[in-house]
C-alpha positions in Angstrom: -0.1 0.0 -0.3 1.1 3.3 -1.1 2.5 4.8 2.3 0.9 8.2 1.0 -2.5 7.0 0.6 -2.5 5.0 3.8 -4.9 5.4 6.3 -3.9 6.8 9.5 -5.4 4.1 12.3 -2.8 1.7 10.0 -0.1 3.9 10.1 -0.7 4.5 14.5 -0.8 0.5 14.8 2.9 -0.3 12.8 4.1 2.7 15.5 3.1 0.9 17.9 4.0 -2.7 16.6 7.1 -1.2 16.2 7.7 -0.1 19.5 6.7 -3.4 20.7 9.2 -5.0 18.7 12.0 -3.0 20.1 11.6 -4.8 23.4 10.0 -8.1 22.2 14.0 -9.8 22.8 14.2 -8.3 26.5 10.4 -10.3 27.2 11.6 -13.3 25.3 15.0 -13.1 27.7 13.4 -12.0 30.6 15.2 -14.5 33.3 14.1 -12.7 36.5 11.0 -13.2 38.9 7.5 -11.4 38.7 8.9 -9.4 41.7 11.5 -7.7 39.9 11.8 -3.7 38.4 12.1 -5.3 35.1 9.5 -7.2 34.9 6.9 -4.4 36.4 8.9 -2.0 33.8 8.4 -4.5 30.8 4.9 -5.4 32.1 3.8 -1.6 32.3 5.1 -1.0 28.3 3.3 -3.8 27.2 -0.2 -3.0 28.8 0.3 1.0 27.7 0.7 -0.4 23.9 -2.4 -2.3 24.7 -4.5 0.5 25.7 -3.0 3.0 22.8 -4.0 -0.3 20.1 -7.7 -0.2 21.8 -7.6 3.3 21.6 -7.1 3.4 17.5 -10.5 4.3 15.6 -11.0 1.6 13.0 -14.3 3.4 12.1 -16.1 0.2 11.3 -13.4 -0.7 8.4 -13.0 -4.3 8.6 -8.9 -4.1 7.3 -8.8 -1.8 10.4 -10.3 -4.0 12.9 -8.7 -7.1 11.6 -5.0 -5.3 11.7 -5.8 -4.2 15.7 -7.0 -7.7 16.7 -4.0 -8.9 15.1 -1.4 -6.3 16.6 -3.0 -6.7 19.9 -2.5 -10.5 19.7 0.8 -9.7 19.3 0.9 -7.7 22.9 -0.9 -10.2 24.4 1.3 -13.0 23.5 4.3 -10.8 25.1 2.7 -10.6 28.0 2.2 -14.1 28.0 5.5 -15.1 27.5 6.9 -12.2 30.2 4.8 -13.9 32.4 5.4 -17.9 31.9 9.2 -16.7 32.1 8.7 -15.7 35.5 6.7 -18.3 36.6 8.1 -21.1 34.9 8.4 -24.4 37.2 12.1 -24.7 36.4 12.8 -20.7 37.2 11.2 -21.3 40.2 13.1 -24.3 41.4 16.4 -22.0 40.5 15.2 -19.7 42.7 14.5 -22.0 45.9 17.9 -23.7 45.3 19.6 -20.1 45.6 17.6 -19.3 48.6 19.0 -22.0 49.5 22.8 -20.9 49.0 21.5 -17.4 50.4 20.5 -19.1 54.1 24.4 -20.9 53.9 25.8 -17.3 53.0 24.0 -15.5 55.5 24.7 -17.9 58.3 27.6 -19.3 57.9 29.6 -17.9 55.5 29.3 -14.4 56.1 29.9 -14.1 60.0 33.5 -16.7 59.0 34.8 -12.8 57.4 33.9 -11.1 60.6 35.6 -13.5 62.9 32.5 -15.4 63.8 32.8 -18.9 62.7 35.2 -20.8 60.3 34.5 -22.7 57.1 34.1 -26.2 57.6 33.7 -29.1 55.2 30.3 -29.5 55.6 29.9 -25.7 53.9 31.8 -26.9 51.4 29.9 -29.6 50.6 26.7 -27.6 50.7 27.9 -25.1 48.4 29.3 -27.9 45.9 25.7 -29.6 46.5 24.0 -26.4 45.0 25.8 -26.0 42.3 25.4 -29.3 41.3 21.7 -29.3 41.6 21.7 -26.0 39.5 23.7 -27.9 36.9 21.1 -30.1 36.7 18.3 -27.8 36.0 16.6 -28.4 33.1 16.2 -25.5 30.9 14.8 -27.1 27.7 16.9 -24.9 25.5 14.5 -21.6 26.8 17.1 -18.5 26.8 15.3 -16.8 30.1 16.0 -20.5 32.0 19.7 -20.7 30.5 20.3 -17.0 31.6 19.0 -17.6 34.5 20.5 -20.9 35.5 23.8 -19.0 34.3 23.3 -15.5 36.3 22.7 -17.9 39.2 25.9 -20.2 38.7 28.0 -17.1 38.3 27.3 -15.6 41.7 27.6 -19.1 43.6 30.7 -20.2 41.7 32.2 -16.6 42.7 31.1 -17.6 46.2 33.1 -20.3 45.9 36.2 -19.4 44.3 36.3 -16.9 47.3 36.1 -19.7 50.0 38.5 -21.7 47.9 41.1 -19.0 48.0 40.9 -18.4 51.7 41.1 -22.2 52.3 43.9 -23.0 50.3 45.9 -19.7 51.1 47.0 -18.8 54.3 46.8 -15.2 54.5 50.1 -13.7 54.2 51.4 -12.0 57.8 51.9 -8.9 57.6 55.5 -7.4 57.5 56.8 -5.6 60.0 56.3 -2.0 59.9 59.9 -1.4 61.1 60.6 -2.5 57.6 60.1 0.7 55.3 57.1 3.7 56.3 55.3 2.1 53.1 54.4 -1.4 54.9 52.5 0.3 57.7 49.6 0.9 54.2 50.0 -2.2 52.6 49.0 -3.9 56.3 46.3 -1.5 56.6 44.8 -2.4 52.5 45.6 -5.6 53.4 43.1 -5.7 56.4 40.6 -3.8 54.4 40.3 -6.5 51.6 40.3 -9.2 54.2 37.1 -7.7 55.1 35.9 -6.5 52.0 35.6 -10.1 51.0 32.8 -11.0 52.9 30.6 -7.5 51.8 31.4 -9.4 48.0 30.1 -12.6 49.1 26.8 -11.0 50.8 26.5 -8.6 48.1 26.8 -11.3 45.2 24.5 -13.2 46.9 21.5 -10.8 47.6 21.7 -10.9 51.4 23.5 -7.0 52.0 21.5 -4.1 50.7 23.6 -1.4 52.0 26.5 -1.8 49.3 26.2 -2.0 45.5 28.4 -3.4 43.0 29.3 0.2 41.2 30.4 1.3 44.6 32.2 -1.6 46.0 34.3 -1.8 42.9 35.6 2.4 42.9 36.3 1.7 46.5 38.6 -1.2 46.0 40.0 0.5 42.8 40.9 3.5 45.2 42.9 1.3 47.0 44.5 -0.1 44.3 46.0 3.2 43.2 46.6 4.0 46.9 49.0 0.9 47.0 50.1 2.0 43.1 51.7 5.6 44.8 53.6 3.6 47.1 57.5 4.0 46.8 58.7 0.4 47.2 61.8 0.6 44.9 65.0 -1.7 46.1 62.7 -3.7 48.5 61.7 -7.0 47.0 60.0 -8.2 49.8 57.6 -5.5 50.3 57.0 -5.4 46.3 56.0 -9.0 46.0 53.7 -8.1 49.3 52.0 -5.5 47.5 51.6 -7.1 44.4 50.1 -10.2 46.3 47.6 -7.9 48.2 46.9 -5.8 44.4 46.3 -9.5 43.1 43.7 -10.3 45.8 41.9 -6.9 45.3 41.6 -7.5 41.3 40.1 -11.1 41.9 37.4 -9.2 43.9 37.3 -6.9 41.2 36.9 -9.8 38.8 34.0 -11.0 40.9 32.0 -7.5 40.5 32.3 -7.6 37.1 31.1 -10.8 36.0 27.8 -9.7 38.6 27.8 -6.4 36.4 28.2 -8.3 33.1 25.5 -11.2 34.0 22.2 -9.7 32.4 24.0 -8.6 29.2 26.4 -11.3 28.9 25.4 -14.0 25.8 27.8 -16.4 28.0 25.1 -18.3 29.1 24.6 -19.9 25.5 27.5 -22.3 25.9 26.6 -23.7 22.0 29.3 -21.5 20.5 31.3 -22.3 23.6 35.3 -23.6 22.5 34.9 -26.3 25.1 31.2 -27.2 24.3 32.3 -27.7 20.7 35.1 -29.5 21.5 33.0 -32.1 23.0 30.5 -31.8 20.8 33.2 -32.8 18.2 34.3 -35.7 19.9 30.7 -37.2 20.6 30.2 -36.9 16.9 32.9 -39.3 16.2 32.5 -41.3 18.7 28.6 -41.8 17.7 30.3 -43.1 14.5 32.2 -45.2 15.7 29.4 -46.6 17.6 27.3 -46.8 14.4 29.7 -48.4 12.8 30.5 -51.3 15.4 26.4 -51.8 16.2 26.0 -52.4 12.3 29.0 -54.5 11.4 28.8 -58.2 10.0 31.6 -59.0 11.5 32.8 -56.3 14.8 36.0 -58.2 15.9 37.9 -56.8 13.3 37.0 -53.3 14.7 37.9 -54.6 18.2 41.0 -53.0 18.0 40.9 -49.9 15.9 37.7 -48.9 17.9 38.8 -49.0 20.6 42.2 -47.4 20.1 40.6 -44.1 18.3 38.0 -44.2 21.4 41.0 -44.2 23.8 42.4 -41.3 22.1 39.1 -39.7 22.4 38.9 -39.4 25.9 42.6 -37.7 25.6 41.0 -35.1 23.9 38.1 -34.9 26.2 41.1 -34.5 29.5 42.3 -31.3 27.3 39.0 -29.5 27.0 39.5 -26.4 29.0 36.4 -26.5 32.1 36.6 -23.0 32.2 35.6 -23.0 35.9 32.1 -23.5 34.5 30.3 -26.2 36.2 27.9 -26.9 33.2 30.9 -27.1 30.8 32.4 -29.5 33.6 29.2 -31.6 33.9 28.6 -31.6 29.3 32.7 -33.3 29.8 31.6 -35.9 32.6 28.9 -36.9 30.6 31.0 -37.6 27.6 33.7 -39.1 29.0 31.0 -41.7 30.4 29.6 -41.6 26.6 32.9 -42.6 25.5 33.8 -45.0 28.1 30.3 -47.3 28.1 31.2 -47.7 24.3 34.6 -49.5 25.3 33.1 -51.4 27.9 31.2 -52.6 25.4 33.9 -53.2 22.7 35.6 -55.1 25.7 32.7 -57.4 26.7 32.3 -58.5 23.4 35.7 -59.3 22.6 35.6 -61.2 26.1 32.8 -63.2 25.2 34.3 -64.0 21.6 37.3 -65.2 23.2 35.3 -67.5 25.7 33.5 -69.0 22.7 36.9 -70.1 21.1 38.0 -71.9 24.1 35.3 -73.5 25.5 36.4 -75.9 28.6 35.4 -77.2 31.8 34.5 -74.5 34.2 32.4 -74.1 37.7 28.7 -74.1 37.3 29.2 -70.8 38.7 30.9 -69.3 36.3 29.1 -70.4 33.5 25.9 -68.8 34.8 27.9 -65.5 35.6 29.0 -65.7 31.7 25.7 -66.2 30.6 24.4 -63.3 32.8 27.7 -61.5 31.1 26.5 -62.4 27.3 22.7 -60.9 28.2 24.3 -57.9 29.1 26.2 -57.8 26.2 23.2 -57.9 24.3 21.0 -55.3 26.3 24.0 -52.6 26.6 23.7 -52.4 23.1 20.4 -51.7 22.9 21.0 -48.8 25.7 23.7 -47.9 23.9 21.5 -47.1 20.5 18.4 -45.8 23.0 17.4 -42.2 22.2 14.3 -41.3 24.3 13.3 -40.4 27.5 12.3 -42.3 31.1 8.1 -42.1 29.9 9.2 -44.5 26.9 7.7 -48.1 26.9 11.4 -48.9 25.5 13.2 -47.6 28.7 11.1 -49.4 30.7 11.9 -52.4 28.9 15.1 -51.9 29.0 15.2 -51.3 32.5 13.4 -54.6 33.7 16.0 -56.5 31.4 18.5 -55.0 33.6 16.7 -55.8 36.6 16.3 -59.5 35.7 19.7 -59.9 35.1 20.9 -58.4 38.8 18.5 -61.0 40.0 19.6 -63.6 38.1 23.5 -63.0 39.5 22.3 -62.6 43.2 20.4 -66.1 42.5 24.7 -67.5 41.3 25.7 -69.3 44.2 29.3 -69.3 44.5 29.6 -72.1 46.6 32.4 -70.5 48.1 34.8 -70.2 45.2 36.6 -66.5 45.5 37.0 -66.1 41.4 33.5 -67.0 41.6 32.3 -64.1 43.7 35.0 -61.9 42.2 33.4 -62.7 38.5 30.0 -62.5 39.8 30.3 -58.9 42.1 31.8 -57.8 38.6 28.7 -58.3 36.6 26.8 -56.8 39.0 29.2 -53.6 38.8 28.7 -53.5 35.1 24.7 -54.2 35.2 24.2 -51.0 37.4 26.9 -49.2 35.6 24.3 -49.9 32.0 21.2 -49.2 34.5 23.2 -45.7 35.2 24.0 -44.7 31.8 20.1 -45.7 30.5 19.6 -43.0 33.2 22.2 -40.3 32.2 20.7 -40.8 28.5 17.2 -40.2 29.5 17.3 -37.6 32.0 17.3 -35.0 29.0 20.2 -32.5 30.3 21.5 -30.2 28.3 24.0 -27.5 29.0 
């Protein structure tokens, strides 16, 4: 339609749609809660535009009525998207886990920096458990959930790093102020830095509303400036002492910067992360080897070459940089299990093949265990090919088959034979590992 001849009402609807389009990505990527200021801001803008659409006069014309209806539907869709993002069950799960971390920080960790308690193994294990649970929260590829998980993990991992630094490194004892006049200032700054660690932890975890990241960054930068101004020429010991304190300050500044950047960074999207791409490359090759082996007419020909290449893939995974990111660590762990499971399957196939070639008299217990191992080999081949979730009939069938093999092993009587006991124990472990692998393949985890 010629814009010069376009009806004013259509023009106004297009202007409103343009304004709505400008915040569409903010709505889609909103990772907060309905109590957040940004939620209320976006809701207010969309509601206002909805009222603006209602005020557009259609003059009873069908084309304008349809255009107004479509524009209103677009806004209503975004309002629904905003509400769903803020109230998604997995977003609530992330918040509940974060609140547990807040409680731990408030009751156990912040007092540590005030001299009121000490960091125990129980506290460290509590933080590890929280990080692990956050890593396993399912996002379904939804941008808002991935951002929320990443943002929360960034905070908690920063707190964990601060704790680890405190536990691993004994704080420097202040040097004697008699050595040099500048030592008194460095000692003073070091005491400030030690106190500030607790403030940073409280700030990152939202248990201290009296401070801001920006203000604290300015304070810490000022301390660095004070240290840089000191004249310590010719005093190596004092210079090293100052450098150590500056490094501690820079670490705290890094944590504050990561908090400031968390809402704008795209680091939550790990699909283009170098480490993840390396892991995916390994998994792609592993799947090719698996397909070739499972479909081979004569598998024995592939035993050596397949295992050699799979061992090399394990080596590549060992070299993957974790970037102190628990999601990358979990992705690598799963990839290692995938490759190791295939190696185990090939080893078992090879052992069964050798046994068939060298038949001899054997203890009834050994024979019973080998029969179960033969069944487990067939089931494991199916599990390796399984690509579904826990509600699939095939999952339930495979789970039942593995449970039957465990019961069969339980019924084997070793008759006091130590070798039989060891063989049965190893077979039980294999069956349990296959069950665990089936669970891992079907839990729908994603990074």
